[in-house]
Each structure stands twice: as C-alpha cells, then as structure tokens.
C-alpha positions in Angstrom: 0.0 0.4 0.1 1.1 3.9 -1.1 2.0 6.1 2.1 0.1 8.9 1.8 1.2 12.1 2.5 -0.3 14.7 5.0 -1.8 17.6 3.0 0.5 20.1 4.7 2.8 18.7 2.2 1.8 18.9 -1.0 4.5 22.1 -1.3 7.2 20.1 -0.7 6.1 17.1 -3.4 5.5 19.5 -6.3 9.0 21.1 -5.8 11.2 17.8 -5.4 9.4 16.2 -8.2 10.0 18.9 -10.5 13.1 20.6 -9.1 11.7 24.0 -7.7 13.5 25.3 -5.2 12.3 27.6 -2.6 13.2 30.9 -3.2 13.3 31.1 -7.5 13.6 33.4 -9.7 13.5 31.6 -12.0 10.8 31.2 -14.1 10.7 27.4 -15.7 9.9 26.6 -19.2 5.9 24.5 -19.5 7.0 21.1 -20.8 8.7 21.6 -17.1 5.9 22.1 -15.3 4.0 19.8 -16.7 6.5 16.9 -16.2 6.2 18.0 -12.5 2.6 18.0 -12.6 1.6 15.0 -14.5 3.9 12.9 -11.8 2.2 15.0 -9.1 -0.9 13.8 -10.1 0.3 10.5 -9.5 0.7 11.1 -5.1 -1.9 10.9 -3.0 -2.5 12.7 -0.2 -4.2 12.0 3.5 -8.0 12.9 1.7 -11.5 11.0 2.0 -11.5 8.9 -0.7 -15.2 8.4 -0.6 -15.6 11.9 -1.4 -14.7 12.3 -5.6 -14.8 16.0 -5.7 -12.1 16.1 -2.1 -8.9 15.8 -4.6 -8.8 17.7 -7.9 -6.0 19.6 -10.5 -7.4 22.8 -12.5 -5.9 24.0 -15.5 -7.0 28.0 -15.7 -5.9 30.9 -17.3 -7.6 34.5 -16.9 -6.5 38.8 -17.5 -6.6 39.5 -13.6 -6.0 43.5 -12.2 -7.4 46.9 -13.8 -6.2 48.4 -16.8 -3.2 49.9 -15.6 -2.1 46.4 -13.5 -3.8 43.9 -15.5 -1.9 41.1 -15.7 -2.6 37.6 -17.7 -1.9 34.2 -15.7 -2.3 31.0 -16.2 -2.0 28.4 -14.0 -2.2 24.9 -12.3 -3.9 24.2 -8.9 -4.1 20.9 -7.1 -7.3 21.7 -4.4 -7.6 19.1 -1.4 -11.1 20.0 0.4 -9.9 19.6 4.5 -13.4 18.2 6.2 -14.0 17.8 10.1 -14.4 14.3 11.7 -18.1 14.1 10.4 -17.5 14.5 7.2 -17.7 18.2 6.6 -16.6 20.8 4.4 -13.9 23.2 6.6 -12.7 24.8 3.8 -10.1 24.4 0.9 -5.8 23.9 0.4 -4.9 25.4 -2.8 -1.3 24.3 -3.8 -0.8 26.4 -7.6 2.2 27.4 -10.0 0.9 29.8 -11.7 3.2 31.8 -14.8 2.0 35.8 -15.4 3.1 37.7 -17.9 2.2 41.0 -19.0 -0.4 43.0 -20.3 -1.5 42.1 -23.7 -5.1 42.9 -25.0 -4.8 39.6 -28.1 -4.3 37.8 -23.9 -8.0 38.0 -23.1 -10.8 35.5 -20.9 -11.1 33.3 -19.3 -10.7 29.1 -18.9 -10.7 27.0 -16.4 -10.4 23.2 -17.1 -11.0 21.0 -13.4 -10.3 17.4 -12.9 -11.0 15.1 -9.9 -9.8 11.4 -8.9 -12.6 10.4 -8.3 -14.1 11.4 -11.2 -15.6 10.0 -14.6 -12.5 10.9 -16.9 -9.2 9.2 -16.7 -6.1 11.8 -15.7 -4.4 10.7 -18.9 -6.9 12.1 -21.2 -7.5 15.1 -18.8 -3.7 16.1 -19.1 -3.6 15.1 -22.3 -6.7 17.7 -23.0 -4.7 20.9 -21.3 -0.9 19.4 -22.0 -2.3 20.3 -25.8 -4.0 23.5 -25.4 -2.9 26.3 -27.5 -2.4 28.8 -24.7 1.3 27.4 -24.2 2.3 28.5 -27.6 2.2 31.5 -26.7 5.9 30.8 -24.7 7.0 31.3 -27.4 5.9 34.9 -28.3 5.7 36.2 -25.6 8.1 35.1 -22.6 6.4 35.5 -18.5 7.2 38.2 -16.5 7.2 35.4 -13.4 6.5 32.1 -11.8 5.4 31.4 -8.3 4.4 27.9 -6.4 2.6 29.3 -3.1 0.2 26.8 -1.0 -2.5 28.6 1.0 -6.3 27.6 2.6 -9.2 29.2 1.1 
C-alpha cells in the first residue's frame, strides 16, 4: 500500500518532483511544469476516498487586475477539500503553480478545466487535453514575467 502524505506536505512534494527550489526567481519552461504536474498527480494525500471531489486539479488562465495593473495569469492548481471528523466541509487547501505575463490585448478571456481523482474522466485524458491547449504556444511569442509556487488555505 502506498503511503499517503499529509496535505501540508503538498508544496514540498511538488517542488521535489519538479526540481523547483524555494525561493527561486527562475521561470521554468512549460514542459518542466507539465512533467511535474503529471508526476504530482500520482502522489496520494490524506483525503477521503469516499468524497470523489476532495482531490482535484485545475488548469486555468485569465486576465486579472485593472487596466494599468492588468496581467495574464496561467496556473495549474491542486485543490484538497478539508473536512472535519464528521465529514463536514471546513475549507480548501490549494497548491498553485502560476505563470504571470504582462498585459497584452490579445491575451483575454477566462478558461478553466477541472479533473477530480474520483471522477469519471481518466487523468491521462485530462492531462493530454491541457498539455495540448494552444495557450502554451504563447510562451514563444511572449515569455512570462514571473512564476510562483504557493500553498494556502482558501
């Protein structure tokens, strides 16, 4: 049986798998991040196997901020639902790996795509879809201005 990690260990596990030092100001290429996400999805954490939506991955991007401070952000998030002993919802813990880009009028809109460990879609199908998304091609034309990994309760 595979040992399941506590949710609090998610950031350290992800950094280990991707070779992401903390702190680190380098911006990894998309292939490195995606490889880390693929490997990280296989790591099991101490969440209920009875609640299928308790452990999920989210691929998302959006333009955020006001016109002067606008930025385009692209991230992959692993979200864990935290429940009490009775199984009642208490909150979420999110591990986020996020690229930031400067404002660009061509980079607009919002996109999100969820996958849940207990859901009907196989991880490999979801991963193939997000890995092939056209947004990754934009890195060639306009490199990110920053990259950050963080873990927080929300």
